Structures are given as structure tokens and as C-alpha cells.
C-alpha positions in Angstrom: -18.7 -53.6 26.8 -17.0 -56.9 26.6 -14.8 -57.3 23.5 -14.6 -60.8 22.1 -11.5 -63.0 22.5 -9.7 -63.3 19.1 -10.2 -66.7 17.6 -7.1 -68.8 18.1 -7.4 -70.5 15.0 -7.8 -67.4 13.0 -4.8 -67.1 10.6 -2.8 -64.2 11.6 -1.3 -61.8 9.0 2.4 -61.7 9.2 4.3 -58.6 8.7 5.8 -59.1 5.4 7.1 -57.3 2.3 4.3 -55.6 0.6 4.2 -57.8 -2.5 3.8 -60.8 -0.3 0.0 -60.2 -0.5 0.2 -62.2 -3.6 1.7 -65.6 -2.5 1.9 -66.5 -6.3 4.3 -63.7 -6.8 6.3 -64.9 -3.8 6.9 -68.3 -5.6 7.6 -66.7 -8.9 10.7 -64.8 -7.7 12.0 -67.7 -5.6 11.8 -69.7 -8.8 13.7 -67.1 -10.9 16.4 -67.3 -8.4 16.4 -71.0 -8.2 16.6 -71.4 -12.1 19.7 -69.5 -12.2 21.4 -72.3 -10.4 24.1 -74.2 -12.4 26.1 -76.9 -10.6 29.7 -76.3 -10.9 30.8 -79.6 -11.4 29.0 -79.8 -14.6 29.3 -76.1 -16.1 32.9 -75.5 -16.7 35.2 -74.8 -19.6 36.6 -78.2 -20.5 37.6 -81.3 -22.6 40.0 -83.7 -25.7 43.3 -83.6 -27.7 41.8 -84.6 -31.0 38.5 -83.7 -32.9 36.2 -86.4 -32.8 34.2 -87.7 -35.7 30.4 -87.5 -35.1 30.4 -91.3 -36.1 32.6 -91.8 -32.9 29.8 -91.0 -30.8 27.3 -93.4 -29.5 24.8 -94.2 -32.2 21.7 -93.5 -30.0 22.9 -90.0 -29.7 23.6 -89.2 -33.4 21.2 -86.2 -34.7 18.7 -87.4 -37.2 19.6 -84.6 -39.6 22.9 -83.1 -38.8 24.0 -80.0 -40.6 26.6 -80.2 -43.2 28.8 -77.7 -41.5 31.3 -78.9 -38.8 34.9 -77.8 -37.6 36.2 -80.0 -40.4 34.4 -77.9 -42.8 36.1 -74.7 -41.5 39.5 -76.4 -41.5 39.5 -76.4 -45.3 40.1 -72.7 -45.4 41.1 -71.8 -41.9 43.9 -74.4 -41.1 45.8 -72.0 -38.9 43.0 -71.0 -36.7 41.8 -74.5 -36.7 45.3 -75.7 -35.5 45.2 -73.1 -32.7 41.7 -74.1 -31.5 42.0 -77.9 -31.7 44.1 -78.2 -28.5 41.9 -76.0 -26.3 39.5 -76.6 -23.6 36.7 -75.6 -25.9 37.7 -77.9 -28.6 37.9 -80.7 -26.2 35.0 -79.9 -23.8 33.6 -83.3 -24.3 35.5 -86.2 -25.6 36.0 -90.1 -25.9 38.7 -91.7 -23.9 41.5 -91.3 -26.4 44.3 -89.4 -24.5 47.4 -91.3 -23.2 47.2 -90.1 -19.6 43.4 -91.5 -19.2 44.6 -94.7 -20.7 47.2 -94.8 -18.1 44.8 -94.0 -15.4 42.6 -97.0 -16.3 45.4 -99.4 -17.1 45.8 -101.1 -13.6 42.5 -101.9 -11.8 42.4 -99.8 -8.6 40.1 -98.8 -5.9 39.6 -95.0 -5.1 37.4 -93.4 -2.6 35.5 -90.3 -3.0 33.1 -89.2 -0.3 31.9 -92.3 1.1 31.9 -94.4 -2.0 34.6 -96.7 -3.4 35.1 -96.5 -7.2 37.2 -99.1 -9.3 38.4 -98.1 -12.8 38.9 -100.9 -15.2 39.6 -101.4 -18.9 37.9 -104.4 -20.6 37.5 -105.6 -24.0 34.3 -103.5 -24.7 35.8 -100.4 -23.2 36.6 -98.6 -20.0 34.4 -99.2 -16.9 33.6 -97.5 -13.5 32.4 -99.8 -10.8 30.6 -97.7 -8.2 30.4 -99.0 -4.7 33.1 -101.5 -5.4 33.3 -104.2 -3.0 29.8 -103.5 -1.3 26.4 -105.3 -1.9 25.4 -102.1 -3.9 28.3 -102.4 -6.5 27.1 -101.0 -9.9 29.1 -101.4 -13.1 28.9 -98.6 -15.7 30.8 -98.5 -19.1 32.2 -94.9 -19.6 30.5 -93.3 -22.5 32.5 -90.3 -22.8 34.6 -87.8 -20.9 33.6 -84.1 -19.6 36.2 -81.7 -19.4 39.9 -81.2 -20.4 41.9 -79.1 -18.0 42.5 -79.1 -15.2 40.3 -82.1 -14.6 38.3 -84.6 -16.5 35.0 -86.5 -15.4 33.8 -89.9 -16.6 30.3 -89.7 -18.1 28.3 -93.0 -17.8 24.8 -93.9 -18.9 22.7 -94.7 -15.8 19.7 -95.4 -18.0 19.5 -95.3 -21.7 20.1 -91.7 -22.8 20.7 -90.4 -19.3 24.3 -89.3 -18.9 25.9 -88.6 -15.5 29.5 -87.5 -14.5 30.6 -89.7 -11.7 32.1 -88.1 -8.6 35.6 -89.5 -9.0 37.4 -87.2 -11.1 41.0 -87.4 -12.9 43.5 -84.5 -12.1 45.3 -83.9 -15.4 48.4 -82.1 -13.8 48.7 -84.4 -10.7 47.8 -87.5 -12.6 45.5 -88.9 -9.7 41.9 -89.5 -9.0 40.0 -87.2 -6.6 36.5 -86.6 -5.4 35.0 -83.5 -7.0 32.8 -82.8 -4.0 35.7 -82.8 -1.6 34.8 -83.5 1.9 31.0 -83.0 1.2 28.9 -86.3 1.3 26.0 -86.2 -1.0 23.3 -88.6 -0.4 21.6 -90.8 -3.1 18.4 -89.1 -3.9 19.8 -85.7 -3.3 19.6 -83.2 -6.2 23.3 -82.6 -6.3 24.2 -86.4 -5.9 26.4 -87.3 -8.8 23.5 -89.6 -10.1 20.9 -86.9 -9.4 19.2 -84.5 -11.7 21.4 -81.7 -10.4 24.5 -83.5 -12.0 22.6 -84.7 -15.2 24.8 -84.1 -18.2 21.8 -83.7 -20.6 20.3 -80.9 -18.7 23.1 -79.3 -16.9 26.4 -79.7 -18.8 25.9 -80.6 -22.5 24.7 -77.3 -23.9 28.2 -75.7 -23.1 30.3 -78.6 -24.0 28.8 -79.7 -27.4 28.1 -78.3 -30.7 24.6 -78.2 -32.1 23.1 -80.0 -28.9 19.5 -80.8 -28.6 18.3 -82.1 -25.4 15.3 -83.8 -26.7 13.6 -84.5 -23.4 10.3 -86.3 -23.2 8.3 -85.1 -20.1 5.8 -87.9 -20.4 8.3 -90.8 -20.2 11.1 -88.7 -18.4 13.6 -89.8 -21.0 16.3 -88.3 -23.1 17.0 -88.9 -26.7 19.7 -86.0 -26.8 21.6 -85.3 -30.2 24.6 -83.3 -31.4 26.6 -82.2 -34.3 30.0 -82.6 -32.7 31.4 -83.2 -29.3 33.2 -80.1 -27.9 32.7 -76.4 -28.7 33.5 -76.0 -32.3 33.4 -73.1 -34.8 29.8 -73.3 -35.7 28.8 -73.2 -32.0 30.2 -69.7 -31.6 30.0 -68.3 -35.3 26.7 -70.0 -36.3 26.3 -71.4 -39.6 28.2 -69.6 -42.3 26.2 -67.7 -45.0 25.8 -69.5 -48.4 28.5 -67.2 -50.1 31.0 -67.8 -47.2 34.2 -69.1 -48.8 33.9 -67.2 -52.1 37.2 -65.4 -53.2 35.7 -61.9 -52.5 33.9 -62.7 -49.4 34.5 -60.4 -46.4 35.8 -61.8 -43.1 32.9 -63.0 -41.3 32.9 -61.6 -37.8 30.7 -60.3 -35.1 30.9 -56.9 -33.6 32.2 -56.5 -30.0 28.9 -56.7 -28.2 27.6 -59.6 -30.0 30.8 -61.6 -29.6 30.9 -61.1 -25.8 27.3 -62.0 -25.6 28.2 -65.2 -27.4 30.8 -66.0 -24.8 28.3 -65.1 -22.0 26.0 -67.9 -23.0 28.4 -70.3 -21.3 30.5 -68.1 -19.2 27.8 -66.8 -17.1 25.5 -68.3 -14.4 22.2 -67.8 -15.8 18.7 -69.3 -16.6 18.0 -70.3 -20.1 14.7 -68.7 -21.6 14.8 -70.5 -25.1 16.2 -74.0 -26.1 18.7 -72.4 -28.5 20.8 -69.3 -29.0 22.0 -68.1 -32.3 25.4 -66.3 -32.3 24.6 -62.6 -32.7 21.4 -62.5 -30.9 20.7 -60.4 -28.0 21.7 -62.4 -24.8 18.8 -61.2 -22.7 16.3 -62.6 -25.4 17.6 -66.0 -24.4 18.9 -65.9 -20.8 18.2 -64.4 -17.3 21.6 -63.4 -15.9 22.2 -64.0 -12.2 22.8 -60.9 -10.4 24.5 -60.4 -6.9 21.4 -60.5 -4.7 22.1 -63.8 -3.0 24.7 -63.9 -0.3 25.6 -67.6 -1.1 26.4 -66.7 -4.9 28.3 -63.3 -4.7 30.0 -61.3 -2.0 28.2 -58.0 -1.3 30.8 -56.1 -3.4 30.1 -58.3 -6.4 33.1 -60.6 -6.1 32.4 -64.2 -7.1 31.6 -66.5 -4.0 29.9 -69.6 -5.7 30.7 -70.7 -9.2 29.3 -67.9 -11.5 31.4 -68.1 -14.7 32.7 -64.4 -14.9 30.0 -62.5 -17.0 28.0 -61.1 -14.2 31.2 -59.9 -12.6 32.2 -58.3 -15.9 28.7 -56.6 -16.4 29.0 -55.2 -12.8 32.5 -53.7 -13.4 33.7 -50.2 -14.2 36.1 -51.5 -16.9 33.3 -53.1 -18.8 31.2 -50.0 -18.5 34.4 -48.1 -19.9 34.2 -50.4 -23.0 36.4 -53.5 -22.2 35.1 -56.7 -23.6 36.3 -60.3 -23.7 38.3 -60.0 -26.8 40.4 -57.1 -25.4 42.1 -59.7 -23.2 41.4 -63.1 -24.8 42.0 -64.8 -28.1 38.8 -66.5 -28.9 40.4 -69.4 -30.8 43.2 -70.3 -28.5 41.4 -69.4 -25.3 44.6 -67.8 -24.1 45.2 -64.2 -23.2 46.5 -62.1 -26.1 49.4 -60.9 -24.1 51.3 -62.3 -21.0 49.8 -61.7 -17.6 53.0 -62.4 -15.5 54.6 -59.3 -16.6 51.5 -57.2 -16.7 51.7 -56.7 -20.5 48.0 -57.7 -20.8 46.9 -54.9 -18.5 49.5 -52.4 -19.7 48.1 -52.5 -23.2 45.4 -49.9 -21.8 47.2 -48.5 -18.7 50.6 -47.6 -20.2 51.2 -44.0 -21.2 49.4 -42.4 -22.8 46.4 -44.6 -21.9 44.3 -46.3 -24.3 41.0 -44.6 -25.5 38.2 -47.2 -25.9 36.4 -46.7 -29.2 33.1 -47.7 -28.0 32.8 -45.3 -25.2 35.5 -42.7 -25.5 36.7 -43.4 -22.1 40.6 -43.2 -21.7 42.1 -45.6 -19.2 44.3 -44.1 -16.4 48.0 -44.4 -16.6 49.4 -46.8 -13.9 53.0 -47.7 -13.0 52.5 -51.3 -11.5 55.5 -50.9 -9.2 54.6 -47.5 -7.7 50.8 -48.4 -7.6 51.3 -51.9 -6.0 54.1 -51.2 -3.8 55.6 -54.5 -4.7 58.8 -55.1 -6.4 58.9 -55.7 -10.3 58.6 -59.5 -10.9 57.0 -60.4 -7.7 53.5 -61.9 -7.3 52.3 -58.7 -5.6 53.4 -56.8 -8.6 51.1 -58.6 -10.9 47.9 -56.7 -11.6 45.7 -59.9 -11.6 47.1 -60.8 -8.1 45.3 -57.8 -6.6 42.5 -57.1 -9.0 41.6 -60.5 -10.3 42.1 -62.9 -7.3 41.3 -66.6 -7.8 38.8 -68.8 -6.1 39.0 -72.6 -6.2 35.9 -74.4 -7.6 35.5 -78.2 -8.0 38.4 -78.8 -5.5 41.0 -78.0 -8.1 39.9 -75.5 -10.5 41.1 -72.0 -9.7 39.1 -69.1 -11.5 40.0 -65.5 -11.8 37.4 -63.0 -10.6 36.4 -60.7 -13.4 35.1 -57.7 -11.6 38.5 -55.9 -11.4 37.7 -54.6 -8.0 40.0 -52.9 -5.5 41.4 -54.9 -2.6 39.7 -53.6 0.6 40.7 -55.2 3.8 38.2 -53.0 5.7 35.3 -54.8 3.9 36.9 -58.0 5.2 36.6 -56.7 8.8 33.2 -55.4 8.5 31.6 -57.7 6.1 33.7 -60.7 5.8 34.4 -60.1 2.1 37.8 -61.7 1.1 40.6 -59.3 0.1 43.8 -60.0 -2.1 46.1 -58.8 0.5 45.3 -61.4 3.0 45.0 -64.1 0.4 48.7 -63.8 -0.2 49.8 -62.7 3.1 48.0 -65.5 5.0 50.5 -64.9 8.1 49.2 -61.4 8.6 46.1 -60.3 10.2 43.2 -58.5 8.7 43.9 -55.6 11.1 47.5 -55.6 9.5 46.0 -55.4 6.1 43.6 -52.6 6.9 46.3 -50.4 8.2 48.6 -51.2 5.4 45.9 -50.3 2.8 44.9 -47.2 4.6 48.4 -45.9 4.7 49.0 -46.6 1.1 45.7 -45.6 -0.4 43.8 -43.7 2.2 40.6 -42.1 1.1 40.9 -43.6 -2.4 39.4 -46.9 -0.9 36.3 -45.0 0.4 34.6 -45.3 -2.8 31.4 -46.4 -4.5 32.6 -50.0 -4.2 32.5 -49.7 -0.4 29.0 -48.0 -0.5 27.6 -50.8 -2.7 29.0 -53.6 -0.5 27.4 -52.0 2.6 24.1 -51.5 1.0 24.0 -55.0 -0.6 25.0 -56.4 2.9 22.4 -54.4 4.6 19.6 -55.3 2.3 20.5 -59.0 2.6 20.4 -58.8 6.3 17.1 -56.9 6.4 18.4 -53.8 7.9 15.9 -51.1 8.6 17.7 -48.4 6.6 18.4 -50.6 3.6 15.7 -49.1 1.4 17.0 -45.6 2.1 20.8 -46.6 1.3 19.7 -48.5 -1.8 17.6 -45.7 -3.2 20.4 -43.0 -2.6 22.8 -45.4 -4.6 20.2 -45.9 -7.2 20.1 -42.1 -7.9 23.6 -42.0 -9.2 24.3 -45.5 -10.4 25.5 -45.5 -14.0 26.2 -49.3 -14.3 23.0 -51.0 -15.4 23.7 -54.4 -13.8 23.9 -52.6 -10.4 20.9 -50.7 -11.0 18.9 -53.8 -11.7 20.5 -55.4 -8.4 19.3 -52.4 -6.4 15.7 -52.9 -7.7 15.7 -56.7 -6.9 17.0 -55.8 -3.4 14.5 -53.1 -2.8 11.7 -55.7 -3.7 12.8 -57.5 -0.5 12.5 -54.5 1.9 9.6 -54.3 4.2 6.7 -51.9 3.7 4.8 -50.6 0.7 6.7 -48.3 -1.7 6.0 -44.5 -1.5 4.4 -42.7 -4.3 7.8 -41.4 -5.1 9.6 -44.8 -5.3 6.7 -46.2 -7.4 7.1 -43.4 -9.7 10.9 -44.1 -9.8 10.2 -47.7 -10.6 7.9 -47.0 -13.3 10.5 -44.6 -15.0 12.8 -47.6 -14.8 10.6 -49.5 -17.0 11.8 -47.4 -19.8 15.6 -47.8 -19.0 17.7 -48.7 -22.2 19.0 -52.0 -20.4 16.7 -54.9 -20.4 18.1 -56.0 -17.0 16.9 -52.8 -15.4 13.5 -52.9 -17.2 13.0 -56.6 -15.8 14.2 -55.8 -12.4 11.7 -52.8 -12.2 9.0 -55.0 -13.6 9.7 -57.5 -10.7 9.8 -54.8 -8.1 6.3 -53.5 -9.1 4.8 -57.0 -9.1 1.9 -57.2 -6.7 1.3 -53.5 -6.7 -2.1 -52.9 -8.0 -1.5 -49.2 -8.8 1.2 -50.4 -11.3 -0.8 -53.2 -12.9 -1.3 -51.2 -16.4 2.4 -50.3 -16.4 3.5 -53.8 -16.0 0.9 -55.1 -18.5 2.4 -52.7 -21.1 5.8 -54.5 -20.5 4.2 -57.6 -22.2 5.0 -55.9 -25.5 8.7 -55.2 -24.5 11.4 -55.8 -27.1 13.3 -58.1 -24.7 12.0 -61.5 -24.2 13.4 -61.2 -20.5 11.2 -58.2 -19.7 8.2 -59.9 -21.5 8.6 -63.1 -19.2 8.8 -61.1 -15.9 5.7 -59.0 -17.1 4.0 -62.5 -17.9 4.7 -63.8 -14.3 3.3 -60.6 -12.9 0.2 -60.5 -15.2 -0.4 -64.2 -16.1 -4.0 -63.9 -17.1 -3.3 -60.9 -19.4 -0.4 -62.9 -20.8 -2.6 -65.9 -21.5 -5.3 -64.0 -23.5 -2.7 -63.2 -26.2 -1.8 -66.1 -28.5 1.6 -65.0 -29.2 2.7 -64.4 -25.6 1.0 -67.5 -24.4 2.9 -69.6 -26.8 6.1 -68.1 -26.2 5.8 -68.4 -22.4 4.5 -71.9 -22.9 7.6 -72.9 -24.7 9.8 -71.4 -21.8 7.8 -73.4 -19.2 8.6 -76.6 -21.2 12.4 -76.0 -21.2 13.2 -77.4 -17.6 10.5 -80.0 -17.1 13.3 -82.4 -16.5 14.3 -80.4 -13.4 12.5 -80.0 -10.0 12.6 -76.2 -10.5 11.0 -76.8 -14.0 8.2 -78.7 -12.5 7.9 -76.0 -9.8 7.6 -73.2 -12.3 5.0 -75.1 -14.3 2.9 -75.6 -11.1 3.4 -71.8 -10.4 2.1 -70.8 -13.7 -1.1 -73.0 -13.3 -1.4 -71.7 -9.9 -1.4 -68.0 -11.1 -4.1 -69.2 -13.6 -6.3 -70.6 -11.0 -5.7 -74.2 -12.0 -4.8 -75.2 -8.5 -5.2 -79.0 -8.6 -3.2 -79.2 -11.6 -0.6 -77.0 -10.0 -0.3 -79.3 -7.1 0.6 -82.1 -9.2 3.6 -80.4 -10.6 4.7 -79.0 -7.2 4.3 -82.6 -5.7 6.7 -83.9 -8.4 9.1 -81.3 -7.8 9.2 -82.2 -4.1 9.6 -85.9 -4.9 12.5 -85.1 -7.3 14.3 -83.0 -4.7 13.5 -84.2 -1.5 16.1 -82.2 0.4 15.2 -78.8 -0.9 13.4 -76.5 1.8 12.5 -73.9 -0.7 10.5 -76.5 -2.9 8.6 -77.9 0.1 7.7 -74.3 0.9 6.3 -73.6 -2.3 4.4 -76.9 -2.5 2.9 -76.0 0.9 1.7 -72.7 -0.4 0.0 -74.4 -3.3 -1.6 -77.1 -1.0 -2.9 -74.1 1.0 -4.6 -72.7 -1.9 -6.2 -75.9 -2.7 -7.5 -76.2 0.8 -5.4 -79.0 2.0 -4.2 -77.6 5.2 -2.9 -80.8 6.8 -0.8 -81.3 3.6 0.4 -77.9 3.6 1.5 -78.0 7.3 3.2 -81.2 6.7 5.3 -79.6 3.8 6.1 -76.3 5.8 7.2 -78.5 8.6 9.4 -80.7 6.4 10.9 -77.4 5.0 11.6 -76.3 8.3 13.4 -79.6 9.3 15.5 -79.2 6.2 16.4 -75.6 7.2 17.1 -75.7 10.9 17.7 -71.9 11.3 14.6 -71.0 9.3 12.1 -69.7 11.9 9.7 -68.4 9.2 9.1 -72.0 7.8 8.4 -73.2 11.1 6.0 -70.3 11.8 4.1 -71.1 8.5 3.8 -74.8 9.7 2.4 -73.6 13.0 -0.3 -71.5 11.2 -1.2 -74.4 8.9 -1.5 -76.8 11.6 -3.8 -74.5 13.4 -5.7 -74.0 10.2 -6.1 -78.0 10.1 -7.3 -78.2 13.7 -4.1 -79.8 14.9 -3.5 -77.6 17.9 -0.8 -79.4 19.8 1.3 -79.6 16.6 0.5 -76.0 15.9 1.8 -75.0 19.3 4.9 -77.1 19.1 5.8 -75.5 15.7 5.4 -72.0 17.2 7.4 -72.8 20.0 10.2 -73.9 17.6 9.8 -70.9 15.3 10.3 -68.4 18.2 13.4 -70.4 19.5 14.9 -70.2 16.1 14.0 -66.6 15.5 13.1 -64.8 18.7 12.2 -61.6 16.7 9.3 -63.2 14.9 6.6 -61.0 16.5 3.8 -62.8 14.6 4.8 -66.2 15.9 4.9 -64.9 19.5 1.4 -63.4 18.9 0.0 -66.8 17.4 1.7 -68.8 20.3 0.0 -66.5 22.8 -3.4 -67.0 21.3 -3.1 -70.9 21.4 -1.7 -70.8 24.9 -4.8 -68.8 26.0 -7.1 -71.0 24.2 -5.8 -74.1 26.2 -6.1 -71.9 29.4 -2.6 -71.3 29.9 -3.2 -67.6 30.3 -0.1 -66.7 32.1 1.9 -68.1 29.3 -0.1 -66.6 26.7 0.0 -63.1 28.1 3.8 -63.4 28.3 3.9 -64.3 24.7 1.7 -61.4 23.6 3.9 -59.2 25.8 6.9 -60.4 23.8 5.3 -59.8 20.5 4.3 -56.2 21.5 7.9 -55.7 22.7 9.3 -56.6 19.4 6.7 -54.6 17.4 5.0 -51.9 19.4 3.5 -50.3 16.3 1.3 -53.3 15.8 -2.0 -52.7 17.6 -3.2 -56.4 17.5 -0.9 -57.5 20.2 -1.9 -55.2 23.0 -5.5 -55.4 21.9 -5.4 -59.1 22.3 -3.9 -58.8 25.9 -6.8 -56.2 26.6 -9.6 -58.7 25.7 -7.9 -61.3 28.0 -7.6 -58.9 30.9 -11.2 -57.8 30.4 -12.5 -61.5 30.5 -10.5 -61.9 33.6 -12.2 -58.9 35.2 -8.9 -56.8 35.3 -10.5 -53.6 33.8 -7.4 -51.4 34.5 -5.0 -53.7 32.9 -7.5 -54.1 29.8 -8.0 -50.3 29.5 -4.2 -49.8 29.7 -3.6 -52.4 27.0 -6.3 -51.0 24.7 -4.7 -47.5 25.2 -1.5 -48.9 23.9 -3.3 -50.3 20.8 -4.7 -46.9 20.1 -1.3 -45.4 20.4 -0.1 -47.8 17.8 -3.2 -47.0 15.6 -5.5 -44.3 16.5 -8.2 -45.7 14.2 -8.2 -49.2 15.9 -11.9 -49.4 16.2 -12.1 -52.5 18.4 -9.8 -50.9 21.0 -12.0 -47.8 21.1 -15.2 -49.9 21.6 -13.5 -51.6 24.5 -12.7 -48.3 26.1 -16.3 -47.0 26.0 
């Protein structure tokens, strides 16, 4: 009996993770990761020497009904605290040009180059000006509106159009007293999301919330216009403490303070890389009701051991740390008003407040800190850099070219992980003249098996999961079994969601048990893990009533129709979707939501706008292509996939998807070209080899087609489709022996493969 040749235009099912059956879910989790992005040049702790009057701000930005309470109100009773705060980065996080050094910086007209652009700074009768593209045909003049940042650098904010503020690339170094380019050697193109005039560097959306007091973005999506307002420039008393009670200031009033968890969560609203879930945060509220914290799942954001890599603003590292789990919080080390440490770092006094004999017992947890002798422990002489606790356990990474930030994970320096995984270690950060092997030997001689700890296990597991290692699921599950730090448990679940294959009944049961975890980070991650699993649908739907908004939103992404049926849930989620409509990812997630509800044409309009607003994002083009596929626009989808593949030259999967979409559109030459590029980029893409083989056979290049099918079978011998396709070709050629041999291999891969059985009859 002759078996039919598989149709070459039939869309092949790629071997993917089990939840990829639901393409909408795929977009959802890509979006959740993308929305956590905060561009470092905007989000930083910064700016002015004097407290500015609200009236000093541009009139167009004055709030229509500003609250009566300001920092000046607090000064009446808290003069000492006010004085300590007024010269800090927080107090001066946004300012007018009022400092002497900035006046001097503008005093003489001068040209400065940043990237490929020449800037001229000038003082005129109407104020300070920045001329962008000075001396070129595209020269543009802007008046400086205000200054973003205080120490170590300050950026000039200009209005590129009414109400829209952007920090120019050229930045003032306070210590060196010179201008420099905040992007360093990186050249950002006009139209790119991260260009200084682009949406990724927009002050209203990306910076102001953490540099102002009482800030309201006031974005009008219909006109793409901002009418932002605020109470005060800078981060003032009310921003962290909230409005004071009516009786505050009465003679018998108790000191108005927050307990430890509430205070550190208030710090985390700005000192964390996260996605906002609501437009406002009231101090004292639960952090996870208002933000989605970025976890160390992406290799570009954190190193596999949890060390900061990209600019992450500290709190994720704190949440991942053993010290935080023992009860250490921000206020144990930092004075909230001066922003300085409460004790000196240079002589280890700050750390020794806990680690000196007899060891401090943390009231919140009952954990007693181990006693440490810095000299004996560090093997470095007292007073040396190597003797400082922070040198080894809080190494710095430089951001924005000239802004060093301490890691807040308090990890052990481990040169072996540098050798294995490329993770930086504190030893070689100082001993730059020594090799990694030297550092490995030194650390092993000093600390031996003490370094072979859970920190290493986590790093290896995270790296394996990110690399798609075959045994990643097993290793992550082993770690999960005994992990006592919630942020790490959540990280494992998110990484497990990426591992191939459907979860076993035992893993599903474990994930459903995690839905009752006491920490919302874990409940949310378990919800994401179970998304797309029909057997867990009812368990996920129950999470729509979770006490944490973070968990409810993840459940809403997973069960959008169920969420839409409840007016309260629908209203809450709709408000969230409106938050970031001024950003490409905000447009994308609105499109995602509409697509999940089956409103595909509306969805395509939003994803199209996202692609227009960020022309250089491969991920956005992939999502737009998926929506176009669902609409039935195969040609448009193919072009969008191909554009994504061009933007990500190492991404074989995007090129593979382009090939499938071109084939679906009947554009066979383009399809074959894309599939050829896909296997060149990623030779292990068995499904790409398979589809390439089918196309080659269709155009009568049977020899090439059989070679491609053989390559697919070599890569994935457990997939019966590959030898079966070859069997049908051999059968039509009259080579019955080769056809039977190939069909036998298909049955060996899947004894229930009925077409192969029929061919062998």
C-alpha cells in the first residue's frame, strides 16, 4: 500500500515546551518579562542642593489640586531631620539648574560629543539651552526644563514637545566636572526605543515616578500626550511616609513610623527593577499588590548566582539573600533620611554591628549572626581594601558609565563559578593581574568545601536552565525541594516553565501545592508555570480570588475569559492594562489581552503600534507576527517573523517561524530561503531540517530533501515523523527496502505510529 507524501505546505508542529500549545500564553510571559525593563539612565537615585518651590516648576506641570502637605510642612516640627535630608540624592532627585557647578558648566559655550552627536551648552537670557546636532543641518535647540539626578551625575531634561520630557545623552559628571555621554561607546539610533529622545528614555514614563513627589503621569492615549503633574520635585517626606494623619503634630501624638517590612517595601518601590501593577503606591501597602519584581531568570539581567548584571536597583538581590531571610532589612544598614550607612563601611563597623562577638540575634526571625573576625576571615591585613567586608561580599558594578553600585546579595566570592560559568568574582575584580585559575586555587586553599554550597548549586542550575540543558528540570526540582528562600522558589518555578516536555503528575501536584505558598512571589510563579495545562484550569481559576494583586493578574492572564466575566476583576485588570499605553510593551500587552479574548483584529492594531514604536525589538515583531497568524494574515506574519530574525541574527527559531509562515502564504522560495538560514543559525533545529526537507522534495530536489530529513532524524531520533516522511519518499521512488527500513525506525520511535504500520502491511 502506498502512503501519501506529506504535504509540504502543512504546518509542522515544532517540539516546544508544553505550554506553547497556547500561543497567547507565550506572548503573555514574554510581555511580563519585558515590562520589567527599566532603562538605567533614567531610574537612579538622584538630584538638587535646595528644596524647590512647587511654583518654581513649569506652570504646565503644576498639579491642579496639590495636597497641602509638603516637605516644608514637615520642617516646622522636624527641622533636624529635614536638614539631614535636604542635601541628599533623594531630596535633589529632580531640580532646576540652581547649583554653582552647573552654572559654571554652561558658562562658556562649548561643543561636546556623545555617541555620534555634537551638543552645545549655552546660557541665554531665557535660560539654559542644549543644542543637539550642533553644526549640522539637523541642529535642534532645546531649553533645559530641569535636571535629573544629583550624584554622581546629572542629566539635562528638555521638552521635545509640550509635556514630553527627555534626558539628553550628554551628562554632567559632578566629581570630575566634565560632560560625558551616558551611553558610552554605544550608538543609539533615532527611532530606537533607547535613543535619548525615544520612549525608553522618556522621563514622564520611565523616571519621574522615582524622582518626584506626588507624581501623576496623566497620559492621554488618544492623543499620545502627557499632562504630568506633581507636588514637589525630588523625593520628599510625603513620598515615603504618605500623608500624615489628622492628629499628627499634636503634643501627645506617637512617633509616626512604619514597621520593618512596610519600610523596606517602601524603599523597594524605587530600589527594585519591577513592573508597576497600579498607578500609585501608598506607603505601608504590600509591595506585591503594586509591583511585579524582576527575578533572576534572564541571563542579561542577573548572573546565574543572583549577582546583579544589568541595572536592577538592589531589592531583588536583597530578597534572594540569606541575610534578608535571616531578618536584615534596609534600615539595619541605612539611615532613611541621610541616605548614608548608619556606621562606617571602611573599618567594617557597619557589618560588625551584627557579626561581632556575641553575634546579633535578629528580633524578627530569632537568627543569630555568625561571629566573624574580618582579618582572619579575609586573610587580608586590617585597613586594606581586601579586609573590607563590602569588597568581597558587596562588589560594585558600574552603570551609566560612571555610577558604581554595590551588589546587595552578600554572596561568597567564588572563582570556580567564574571558570565554569563566567560569573564575576570579587578576587579577580581586585587582583586584575592574576588569572582565574590563581583565584580558584587561592580560594580552595583558604575555604575548601565551604564554597561548595547551595550558592554553587543554584548558579549551576540556573545556568543549565537558561541554556536549555536536558537535566535542568531534574536539578531545579531537587533544589526546589529544600529551598527556604521564597524568591529563589519563585525563580525555580519560572525556569521550570521553560523546560521541555509536559509536567508529570507529581510535578503538577507540586506546582498546585505551591499555589498555597505564603509568599505571593511563589504563588504567582506557580500560576505561571501551570498556565496552558488544562488539568490545572480550575486550580488557576481559583487564584483569581487571591489576596495579592500580583497573583490575581497572573491568573487573569492564564484565564482571561473567566476574569472578564467578573466585573471587579475585569475593572482591576483593565486599569492595569491602561498603565503603560505610552510604551511599546504596554501596547503589546493590550493587544495580548484582546487576542486572548478572541478580538483579533483589535489586537493586531495594538501590536502593530507596538512594532512601529519600537522598530528594533525582535521580540515585539515576533509577537505581532503571532497575532497576524491568528488573524489569518500569513504573508504579514511571515514578514514580521523575518524582520525579527534580521534583528536577532543568532535566533534560528524566529527564522524557522518565518519559513513556516512563508510556506503557509504559498511563498515557497522565501520559505526555503528562511529555513536554510534557520538551520545555518541553529543546526540543532530538527523541525527546521524536517520542513526544509519537505520543501526540497516538493521542488523535486529529492536527494537534498532526504539529506535534510536524515539530519532531522539524527538530531531527534525519538520523533517518528522524520523517518516516516523519508519512508514515503523511498516508497514513491520504488525503493521498498529503504522505505520499510525507514518505517521500522518510525515505529521504533513510536510503536503506535499508525501510518508507518500501514506502510509496512
